[in-house]
C-alpha positions in Angstrom: 47.3 -7.2 -3.6 44.3 -7.7 -1.3 44.7 -7.3 2.4 47.7 -4.9 2.2 45.6 -2.1 3.7 44.2 -2.2 7.2 41.6 0.6 7.1 39.3 0.1 10.0 39.0 3.2 12.1 36.2 5.1 13.8 35.3 8.7 13.1 37.7 9.8 15.8 34.9 9.9 18.5 34.9 7.3 21.2 32.2 4.6 20.7 33.0 3.6 23.3 10.3 -5.6 57.7 9.7 -2.7 59.7 10.6 -2.1 63.4 8.4 -0.3 65.9 8.8 3.4 65.7 7.3 6.5 67.4 4.3 8.1 65.8 5.5 10.5 63.1 4.7 14.2 63.2 1.4 15.1 61.4 1.3 15.1 57.6 4.6 13.2 57.4 5.1 9.9 55.6 7.6 7.2 56.6 10.6 6.7 54.4 13.1 3.8 54.5 17.0 3.5 54.0 21.0 3.1 54.9 24.3 3.6 56.7 28.0 2.7 56.3 31.3 4.1 57.7 35.0 4.4 57.1 38.3 5.7 58.3 41.6 7.6 58.3 41.7 11.4 58.1 43.5 13.4 55.3 45.4 16.6 56.0 43.2 19.6 56.5 41.8 21.3 53.4 43.4 24.7 52.7 41.2 27.8 53.1 41.0 28.2 49.3 40.1 24.6 48.6 41.3 22.5 45.7 38.3 20.5 44.5 39.5 17.1 43.3 38.0 15.2 40.4 34.5 14.4 41.5 32.0 11.7 40.7 28.5 11.1 42.1 25.6 8.6 41.8 22.2 10.1 42.8 19.3 7.7 43.2 15.7 8.6 44.2 12.8 6.2 44.1 9.2 7.3 44.9 7.4 4.7 42.8 7.9 1.0 43.3 6.6 -1.5 40.8 5.7 -4.3 43.2 4.8 -2.4 46.4 1.2 -1.5 47.4 -0.1 2.1 47.1 0.4 2.8 50.8 4.1 2.0 50.5 4.7 4.4 47.7 6.6 7.6 48.5 5.9 11.2 47.6 9.1 13.1 47.2 12.1 10.7 47.0 12.4 11.3 43.2 12.2 15.1 43.7 14.8 14.8 46.5 17.2 13.2 43.9 16.5 15.9 41.3 17.3 18.7 43.8 20.4 16.9 45.1 21.6 16.6 41.5 21.0 20.3 40.9 22.9 21.2 44.0 25.9 18.9 43.2 26.3 20.3 39.7 26.0 23.9 40.8 29.0 26.1 40.4 28.1 27.5 43.9 27.5 24.2 45.5 29.1 20.8 45.0 31.1 21.8 41.9 30.7 18.4 40.3 31.0 18.3 36.5 27.5 17.4 35.2 28.8 14.5 33.1 30.3 13.0 36.2 27.0 12.8 38.1 24.7 9.9 37.1 21.1 10.1 38.2 18.6 7.2 38.5 15.0 8.0 39.4 12.0 5.7 39.7 11.8 3.2 36.8 15.5 3.9 35.9 16.6 2.7 39.3 16.4 -1.0 38.8 18.7 -3.4 40.6 20.5 -4.1 37.4 21.1 -0.4 36.8 22.2 0.2 40.4 24.7 -2.6 40.2 26.0 -1.3 36.8 26.7 2.1 38.3 28.2 0.9 41.5 30.1 -2.1 40.2 31.1 -1.0 36.8 30.9 2.8 36.1 32.3 4.2 39.4 35.1 1.7 39.7 36.1 2.4 36.1 36.3 6.2 36.3 37.5 7.0 39.9 41.0 7.5 40.9 42.8 7.5 44.3 42.7 11.3 44.7 39.1 11.7 43.7 35.9 12.8 45.6 33.0 10.3 45.3 29.5 10.8 46.5 26.6 8.3 46.6 23.1 9.5 47.5 20.1 7.3 47.9 16.5 8.2 48.7 13.8 5.6 48.9 12.9 2.5 50.8 15.2 0.2 52.7 14.5 -3.1 54.4 16.0 -5.3 57.1 15.5 -9.0 56.9 17.3 -11.9 58.4 19.7 -9.5 60.2 20.7 -8.0 56.9 20.0 -4.5 55.5 19.0 -3.8 51.9 18.5 -0.9 49.6 15.3 -1.2 47.7 15.5 -0.6 43.9 12.3 0.2 42.0 11.8 -3.4 41.1 12.2 -4.8 44.6 10.1 -7.8 45.6 10.0 -7.9 49.4 9.2 -11.7 49.3 12.6 -12.2 47.6 14.9 -9.5 49.0 18.1 -11.5 48.6 17.7 -11.5 44.8 15.8 -8.3 44.1 17.4 -5.8 46.6 20.9 -4.4 47.0 22.6 -5.7 50.1 24.3 -3.0 52.1 27.1 -5.4 52.6 27.7 -5.4 48.8 27.5 -1.6 48.8 30.1 -1.4 51.6 32.4 -3.7 49.6 32.0 -1.6 46.4 32.7 1.6 48.3 35.6 0.3 50.3 37.5 -1.8 47.8 36.2 -1.2 44.2 35.4 2.5 44.1 38.5 4.7 44.4 38.9 8.1 46.0 40.5 9.9 48.9 37.1 11.4 49.9 34.1 9.1 49.8 30.6 10.2 50.8 27.5 8.2 51.4 24.2 10.0 52.1 21.1 7.9 52.5 17.5 9.0 53.3 15.4 6.0 54.4 14.1 4.1 57.4 16.3 2.0 59.5 19.4 3.8 58.3 21.4 3.4 61.5 20.4 -0.3 61.8 22.7 -1.0 58.9 25.8 -0.5 61.1 24.4 -1.0 64.7 26.6 0.4 67.4 27.6 -3.0 68.8 29.3 -4.2 65.6 30.3 -1.0 63.9 34.0 -1.8 64.3 33.6 -5.3 62.8 31.7 -4.0 59.8 34.2 -1.3 59.1 37.1 -3.7 59.5 35.7 -6.3 57.2 34.1 -4.1 54.5 35.8 -0.8 54.2 39.2 0.4 53.2 40.7 1.8 56.5 43.2 3.9 54.5 40.4 5.9 52.8 38.4 8.8 54.3 34.7 7.9 54.4 31.9 10.2 55.4 28.5 8.4 55.9 25.5 10.6 56.8 22.2 8.7 57.2 18.7 9.9 57.9 18.0 8.1 61.2 19.2 5.9 64.0 18.5 2.2 64.5 14.8 1.6 65.1 13.8 5.0 63.8 12.1 6.1 60.6 12.8 8.8 58.2 10.0 11.2 57.3 8.9 13.2 54.3 6.4 16.0 54.1 5.1 18.7 51.8 5.9 21.3 54.5 9.6 21.2 53.8 10.4 23.4 50.8 7.3 22.3 49.0 7.9 18.6 49.4 11.0 16.8 50.5 12.4 14.1 52.8 13.1 16.2 56.0 16.6 14.8 56.1 17.3 15.5 52.4 15.8 19.0 52.7 18.5 19.9 55.3 21.2 18.2 53.3 20.4 20.3 50.3 20.1 23.6 52.3 23.4 22.7 54.0 25.3 22.0 50.7 23.9 25.3 49.4 25.8 27.1 52.1 23.6 27.2 55.3 25.9 24.6 56.9 28.9 26.9 56.5 29.5 27.6 60.2 32.9 29.1 59.7 31.8 31.6 57.2 34.6 30.8 54.8 32.4 29.7 51.9 33.3 26.0 52.4 30.9 23.3 53.6 32.9 20.6 55.3 31.8 17.1 56.3 31.7 18.1 60.0 29.7 21.2 59.3 27.1 19.4 57.2 26.8 16.6 59.8 26.3 19.1 62.6 23.8 21.2 60.6 21.7 18.3 59.4 21.7 16.5 62.8 20.6 19.5 64.8 18.0 20.7 62.4 16.3 17.3 61.7 16.2 16.6 65.5 14.5 19.9 66.1 12.1 19.6 63.2 10.9 16.1 64.2 11.0 16.7 68.0 13.8 14.2 68.3 11.8 11.4 66.6 14.4 11.3 63.8 18.1 11.5 64.6 20.5 11.5 61.6 23.8 9.7 62.2 27.3 10.1 61.0 30.6 8.5 61.8 32.4 11.1 63.9 35.8 9.5 63.8 36.7 7.9 60.5 36.4 10.7 58.0 38.4 13.8 57.3 36.4 16.6 59.1 37.8 19.1 56.5 36.5 17.1 53.5 35.1 19.7 51.1 31.5 18.9 50.2 30.5 22.2 48.7 32.1 25.6 48.0 30.4 28.9 47.5 33.2 31.5 47.0 30.8 34.5 47.4 29.4 33.4 50.8 32.4 34.3 52.9 32.0 38.0 51.9 28.5 37.9 53.4 29.8 37.1 56.9 28.5 40.2 58.8 26.6 40.6 62.0 24.6 37.6 63.1 25.6 35.5 60.1 29.2 35.3 61.4 30.6 32.2 63.1 29.7 31.6 66.7 26.3 33.3 66.5 23.0 31.5 67.1 21.9 29.8 64.0 18.8 28.8 62.0 15.4 30.2 61.6 12.5 29.5 59.3 11.1 31.6 56.4 7.5 31.1 55.6 6.7 32.5 52.1 3.2 33.3 50.9 2.3 35.0 47.6 -0.8 36.5 46.0 -0.4 34.9 42.6 -0.1 31.3 41.4 3.1 30.4 39.6 5.4 32.9 41.4 9.0 31.9 41.4 10.8 32.9 44.6 14.6 33.6 44.9 16.5 33.5 48.2 20.1 34.8 48.1 20.2 34.4 44.3 19.0 30.8 44.5 15.6 29.7 43.2 13.4 28.1 45.8 10.9 27.0 43.1 7.3 27.9 42.2 4.9 28.9 45.0 1.1 29.2 44.5 -1.1 31.6 46.5 -3.1 28.8 48.2 0.0 27.0 49.4 2.4 29.0 51.6 5.7 27.2 51.9 8.1 26.8 54.8 11.8 27.0 54.4 13.5 26.1 57.7 17.2 25.9 58.4 18.1 29.4 57.4 21.0 31.3 59.1 20.0 34.3 61.2 20.6 37.7 59.7 19.6 39.6 56.6 18.7 37.6 53.4 17.8 38.9 50.0 14.5 37.7 48.7 12.7 38.3 45.4 9.5 37.1 43.8 9.1 37.1 40.0 6.4 36.3 37.5 6.8 36.6 33.8 5.1 39.8 32.5 5.0 41.5 35.9 7.2 43.8 37.9 9.1 41.7 40.5 8.6 42.1 44.2 12.1 42.8 45.4 14.9 42.2 45.7 14.7 43.3 49.3 16.2 42.3 52.6 14.3 40.2 55.1 15.7 39.5 58.6 15.7 35.9 59.9 15.8 35.4 63.7 17.1 32.2 65.3 14.5 29.8 66.4 11.6 31.9 64.9 9.3 31.8 61.9 9.6 34.9 59.7 6.6 35.3 57.4 7.4 36.9 54.1 4.6 38.1 51.7 5.4 38.2 48.0 3.1 40.6 46.3 3.0 40.5 42.5 0.9 43.5 41.6 2.0 45.5 38.7 1.8 44.1 35.2 4.8 45.2 33.2 3.5 47.6 30.5 5.8 47.8 27.5 6.5 51.3 26.3 4.3 51.5 23.1 7.2 53.4 21.4 9.4 50.3 22.0 6.9 48.0 20.4 7.2 49.7 17.0 10.9 48.8 16.4 10.4 45.4 18.1 7.6 44.4 15.7 9.7 45.6 12.8 12.6 43.6 14.1 10.5 40.5 14.4 9.3 40.9 10.8 12.9 41.0 9.6 14.0 38.2 11.9 11.4 35.8 10.7 12.6 36.3 7.1 16.0 34.8 7.9 19.3 35.3 6.1 22.2 37.6 7.1 21.1 41.0 5.9 17.7 40.6 7.5 19.2 39.5 10.8 21.6 42.5 10.8 18.7 44.9 10.2 16.6 43.1 12.9 19.4 43.6 15.4 19.3 47.3 14.8 15.5 47.4 15.5 15.8 45.2 18.7 18.5 47.6 20.0 16.2 50.5 19.5 13.5 48.7 21.4 15.8 48.1 24.3 17.1 51.6 24.4 13.5 52.9 24.7 12.5 50.3 27.2 15.5 48.7 29.1 13.1 46.2 30.8 11.8 44.8 27.5 12.9 41.2 28.1 11.5 39.9 24.9 13.5 42.4 22.9 16.6 41.3 24.8 15.8 37.7 24.0 15.4 38.2 20.3 18.4 40.5 20.1 20.4 37.6 21.6 18.8 35.2 19.2 19.6 37.5 16.2 23.3 37.6 17.2 23.2 33.8 17.5 21.8 33.5 14.0 24.7 35.8 12.9 27.2 33.4 14.5 28.3 35.8 17.2 27.5 33.8 20.3 29.5 36.1 22.6 27.2 39.0 21.8 24.2 36.6 22.0 25.1 35.6 25.5 25.2 39.2 26.7 21.6 39.9 25.6 20.3 36.5 26.6 21.7 36.9 30.1 20.1 40.3 30.1 16.7 38.8 29.3 17.1 36.4 32.2 18.2 39.2 34.6 15.0 41.1 33.7 12.8 38.0 34.0 14.5 35.1 35.9 11.5 32.8 35.2 11.8 33.4 31.4 12.4 29.7 30.4 12.6 30.6 26.8 15.5 32.9 27.5 17.3 30.3 29.6 17.0 27.8 26.7 18.3 30.3 24.1 21.2 31.1 26.5 21.9 27.4 26.8 21.9 27.1 23.0 24.4 30.0 22.8 26.6 28.3 25.3 26.7 25.2 23.2 28.4 27.2 20.5 31.1 28.6 22.8 31.8 25.3 24.6 30.0 26.3 27.9 28.5 22.8 28.2 28.4 22.7 32.0 26.5 26.0 32.2 24.2 24.9 29.4 23.3 21.8 31.3 22.7 23.9 34.5 20.4 26.2 32.5 18.4 23.4 30.9 18.2 21.6 34.2 16.8 24.7 35.8 14.0 24.7 33.2 13.1 21.0 33.6 13.1 21.4 37.3 10.1 23.8 36.8 8.7 22.2 33.7 9.7 18.5 33.4 7.9 18.1 30.1 9.8 20.9 28.3 11.1 19.0 25.3 13.3 21.8 24.0 15.2 21.8 27.3 15.7 18.1 27.1 16.8 18.4 23.4 19.4 21.1 24.2 20.6 19.1 27.2 21.0 16.0 25.0 23.3 18.0 22.7 25.3 19.3 25.7 25.9 15.8 27.0 26.7 14.5 23.5 29.3 17.2 23.0 30.9 16.5 26.3 31.2 12.8 25.3 28.7 11.6 27.9 26.6 9.5 25.7 24.6 7.6 28.2 23.3 10.9 29.7 22.8 12.2 26.2 20.6 9.2 25.5 18.5 9.7 28.6 17.9 13.4 27.8 17.3 12.7 24.2 14.7 10.1 25.0 12.9 12.6 27.1 13.1 15.2 24.3 11.5 12.7 21.9 8.9 11.7 24.4 7.7 15.2 25.1 8.2 16.7 21.6 8.1 13.8 19.1 7.7 16.3 16.2 11.0 18.1 17.0 13.2 16.6 14.3 16.5 17.6 16.0 15.5 15.8 19.2 15.6 12.6 17.2 19.0 13.6 15.6 20.8 14.2 18.9 19.3 11.0 20.4 20.6 9.1 17.4 24.1 10.6 17.7 24.4 9.5 21.3 23.0 6.1 20.5 25.5 5.6 17.7 28.4 6.6 20.0 27.1 4.0 22.5 27.2 1.4 19.8 23.4 1.1 19.7 23.2 1.4 15.9 19.9 -0.4 15.4 18.0 2.2 17.5 20.2 5.0 16.2 19.2 4.3 12.6 15.5 4.5 13.5 16.1 7.9 15.1 18.2 9.2 12.2 15.5 8.1 9.7 12.9 9.8 11.8 14.9 13.0 11.8 15.3 12.9 8.0 11.6 12.4 7.6 10.6 15.2 9.9 13.1 17.7 8.5 12.3 17.0 4.9 11.1 20.6 4.1 10.4 19.7 0.5 7.7 17.1 1.5 4.2 17.7 2.9 5.9 18.6 6.2 7.3 21.8 4.6 4.8 23.9 6.5 6.7 23.2 9.6 9.7 25.1 8.3 9.4 28.1 10.6 9.2 25.9 13.7 12.7 24.5 13.0 14.2 27.8 11.9 13.0 29.8 14.9 13.6 27.2 17.6 15.2 23.8 17.1 18.3 24.9 15.2 19.7 27.1 17.9 22.9 25.8 19.4 24.2 24.1 16.3 26.1 27.0 14.6 29.7 26.7 13.4 30.4 30.4 12.7 30.6 29.6 8.9 27.5 31.1 7.5 24.6 33.3 8.6 21.8 31.4 6.7 19.8 28.9 8.8 19.1 26.9 5.6 22.8 26.1 5.7 22.5 24.8 9.2 19.6 22.6 8.0 21.9 21.2 5.3 24.7 20.5 7.7 22.3 18.6 10.0 20.9 16.6 7.1 24.5 15.7 6.2 25.3 14.9 9.8 22.4 12.4 9.9 23.4 10.7 6.7 27.0 10.5 8.0 25.7 8.9 11.2 23.8 6.3 9.2 26.8 5.7 7.1 28.9 5.2 10.2 26.5 2.7 11.6 26.3 0.8 8.3 30.2 0.8 8.2 30.3 -0.7 11.8 27.8 -3.3 10.7 30.1 -4.1 7.6 27.3 -3.0 5.2 29.9 -1.2 3.0 27.8 -0.6 -0.2 24.9 0.9 1.8 27.4 3.0 3.8 28.9 4.4 0.7 25.5 5.4 -0.6 24.7 7.2 2.7 27.9 9.1 2.8 27.5 10.1 -0.8 24.0 11.4 0.1 25.5 13.5 2.9 27.9 15.1 0.4 25.0 16.2 -1.7 24.0 18.5 1.2 27.5 19.6 2.2 30.1 18.7 -0.4 33.0 19.7 1.9 31.9 17.9 5.0 35.2 16.5 6.3 33.7 13.6 8.2 31.6 12.4 5.3 34.7 12.4 3.2 36.7 10.6 5.9 34.2 7.9 6.4 33.6 7.5 2.7 37.3 7.0 2.1 37.4 4.3 4.7 34.3 2.6 3.3 35.9 2.5 -0.2 39.1 1.1 1.2 37.1 -1.6 3.0 35.3 -2.5 -0.2 38.7 -2.8 -1.9 39.9 -5.1 0.8 36.9 -7.3 -0.1 37.1 -7.3 -3.9 40.4 -5.9 -5.0 39.0 -3.2 -7.3 41.7 -0.6 -7.5 39.2 2.0 -8.7 37.8 2.1 -5.2 41.3 2.9 -3.9 41.5 5.9 -6.2 38.2 7.1 -4.9 39.3 6.5 -1.3 42.5 8.5 -1.9 40.5 11.4 -3.3 38.4 11.6 -0.2 41.3 11.3 2.2 43.1 14.1 0.3 39.9 16.2 0.8 40.0 15.6 4.6 43.6 16.7 4.8 42.8 19.9 2.9 39.7 20.7 5.0 41.0 19.8 8.6 44.8 19.4 8.3 45.5 19.5 12.0 43.1 16.8 13.2 43.5 13.1 14.1 41.4 12.3 11.0 43.8 14.2 8.8 46.8 12.4 10.3 45.1 9.0 9.8 44.2 10.0 6.2 47.9 10.7 5.5 48.7 7.2 6.6 46.0 5.7 4.5 47.2 7.6 1.5 50.7 6.3 2.1 49.3 2.7 2.1 47.3 3.4 -1.0 50.3 4.8 -2.9 52.2 1.6 -2.0 49.5 -0.4 -3.8 48.5 1.7 -6.7 50.8 2.0 -9.8 52.1 5.6 -10.2 
């Protein structure tokens, strides 16, 4: 009777040399890079654009393993981070976060570049898609050929350690699909890659003439691309204007849409002006659809009044200075980053007319929002004055402190009572951001993420630089399926604090839940790197590793999670850390006791180990791990499902029908718990097979 059953199924989750150049402006460093072109226009985009499926690869390399210190760059990695943020913004590129892969510094090896360009993008893109490739870093020309320089480039062996632009052209033209293809490169010698005398030949031989291609490069042949701390706190000059343009400043028509033509004109005119014509960005003016939608800000068209309207003189510079270190500045509801008092920052390329500016610092009354007028061709100095410490109303502190006492006790009744106290504190002092934060967290603990989001947003509105509130908001979004916004919120935090392990941990969850396991692994590794004692950072890294079929490493991380979260061991004193922080974002609206969340996560880890052992055909060990999971949550459907399969596999190996009886029991439990799922449907088929084998 052996071999009758075929019971191999997954959990239902897919595992699945330099030329002569003019002297650069003062305080600017040379940067090196690319250019490619393409063809045939598409019909004009309608006024209310339909954004196609979109994919992007963003690469930024400031640190090169084999180049001397003088050849290292300052801001190429930051350029890539800000381009990524702009692309995934809902009021920018509108790219889904899971569809944007980012490689910076040591990640951007030749092997990884080729993997993204030759495997990932060709495998996911379709003929109606929008595809963008951005590269910032060094580029070299040798033997008449141009190369992109990955982080492990060896200039003595360019042909084997660098990415030939010819290969990139072939990948974009023939392997990567899409109706709109965009190549944006910030490096020296960009224009030399397709010199004017053989542009037609290169296009004809390399690129698909039936596809619209927009190539925007940092400079012309024999020019260099510069970077400087003067541009938005530190950027390549070209990339600075690319980012500002995509954020809406390039919208010459005032319709909220940034087209390829608009971005090319904005970047070209501003970079030429900023470098006194030493750097001249290039783009192919004839081969791409001029109405290609690169970014869309639906609220921008409503702001087209006075000098901001189409046809008026454009672009001025805002110089921002502040009296306090660590001041975050917001321009037109977009963060410009952190500014210190000793380092005024210039923000060129801003459309003339009124703009809203605000300076914030946690614990202080904000300066603004207020309007500042920008004039074409002029510097406008704006002083941000953070002066008044926000004094909490003493009367509000009484209910807040009482609420905190109840909140830290845990369990449903205490949470409900805590919510009442936090509400009182907010009624007394509507600007009490900490009360709003903990009221949101309390509703999250009570499995009401919709209410949680209301108060967490309120905390952010009160204090936009309140990273803790942004992270709790991201956690609430994980429970309501708002994964894209959760990624944006965590990305905003790591932009300001790259070592924030909690942000990386929550981002790892978001990518995992979207099924983007490679990015979940990257974020999870950062979480473990910066907060190695955070048990859940190890768990979510392990989950993504398992789904990527990296079970050996996944088992190490699962084991580390189980060790760190063993509250009955000597680590029990860390209990409050987990209950008050790490467990946010993992609720299932079933119970209001965080201890139950802890049990569910312990079970999840053991099921993960079980699954890896099953994939490695270690069936006896797998059964033990799944049984352990059921000691934490006896009705965990996936532990039952996997255990049923493991018992059936053991039967296939030894013919012991008692194992089939156990398998049938667990499959029946799956059907009772989650009757409408794929796992339940498969369980029914397995039971039918088992019943054909077992005597009635």
